[in-house]
C-alpha positions in Angstrom: -19.6 10.6 -18.0 -18.1 8.7 -15.1 -17.8 10.3 -11.7 -14.3 10.4 -10.4 -14.0 9.8 -6.6 -11.0 10.0 -4.3 -10.9 8.7 -0.7 -8.8 10.0 2.1 -9.1 8.1 5.4 -6.4 6.8 7.8 -8.3 3.6 8.4 -7.7 1.0 5.6 -10.9 -0.9 6.6 -13.0 2.3 6.2 -11.5 3.0 2.8 -12.3 -0.6 1.8 -15.9 -0.3 2.9 -16.4 3.0 0.9 -14.6 1.5 -2.1 -16.7 -1.7 -2.0 -20.0 0.2 -1.7 -19.1 2.4 -4.6 -18.1 -0.5 -6.8 -21.2 -2.5 -5.9 -23.8 0.3 -6.2 -22.3 2.8 -8.7 -20.9 1.2 -11.9 -20.3 4.7 -13.4 -18.0 5.7 -10.5 -14.3 5.4 -10.8 -12.2 5.5 -7.6 -9.2 7.4 -8.9 -7.1 7.2 -5.7 -6.9 6.5 -2.0 -4.8 8.0 0.7 -4.2 7.1 4.3 -3.0 10.5 5.6 -3.1 14.2 5.0 0.3 14.1 3.4 -0.7 11.2 1.1 -3.9 13.1 0.3 -2.0 16.2 -0.7 0.3 14.2 -3.0 -2.7 12.4 -4.6 -4.8 15.6 -5.1 -1.9 17.5 -6.6 -1.8 14.8 -9.3 -5.5 13.9 -9.7 -8.6 16.0 -9.6 -11.7 14.1 -8.5 -15.3 15.2 -8.9 -15.9 14.1 -5.3 -13.6 13.6 -2.3 -14.7 11.3 0.5 -12.7 12.8 3.4 -12.1 11.7 7.0 -11.9 14.4 9.7 -9.3 13.1 12.1 -6.1 11.4 10.9 -2.7 10.6 12.4 -1.0 13.6 10.8 -3.8 16.2 10.9 -7.4 16.7 9.9 -9.4 16.8 6.7 -9.7 20.5 7.3 -5.9 20.8 7.3 -5.8 19.1 3.9 -8.4 21.4 2.5 -6.6 24.4 3.9 -3.3 23.3 2.3 -4.9 22.7 -1.0 -6.3 26.2 -1.1 -8.9 26.4 -3.9 -10.9 23.2 -4.2 -12.4 22.4 -7.5 -14.4 19.3 -6.4 -17.2 18.4 -4.0 -16.4 17.1 -0.5 -18.3 14.7 1.6 -16.8 14.2 5.1 -16.9 10.6 6.5 -16.2 10.5 10.2 -17.0 8.8 13.5 -17.3 12.3 15.1 -20.6 14.2 14.9 -19.1 17.4 16.5 -17.3 18.6 13.3 -20.4 19.0 11.2 -20.8 22.7 11.4 -17.2 23.2 10.6 -17.5 20.9 7.7 -20.3 22.9 6.1 -18.2 26.0 6.5 -15.8 24.2 4.1 -18.7 23.8 1.7 -19.1 20.1 2.3 -22.1 18.7 0.4 -22.7 16.0 3.0 -21.4 14.7 6.3 -21.7 11.0 6.9 -21.1 9.3 10.2 -19.3 6.0 10.4 -20.1 3.3 10.0 -21.3 4.7 6.6 -24.7 3.5 5.6 -24.8 2.6 1.9 -28.1 4.4 1.3 -26.7 7.6 2.9 -23.6 7.3 0.7 -25.9 6.9 -2.3 -27.6 10.2 -1.6 -24.3 12.0 -1.2 -22.9 10.6 -4.4 
């Protein structure tokens, strides 16, 4: 079965890097959607249920934590992707399965996936 992954990050270049690594290294992975803000992420995740969400911490309209709070119950795994190392403890309180610092290293993403 293919793994379904969604990406929420306000930086288009970061979304592109993640998407390209996934396409190159994981032929069984399907990127089911991308969003550039908390609001767009809410819309996407109300329509699609990924197996894994790659989620930025700080975005223009809020944080990845805000997104998870608004969603309520989360039925998928979450990996935070961020340039900030000071949110790691909080991320694991949200049951994150991994916390990757940008720029994301392909080998670290592989372990997370």
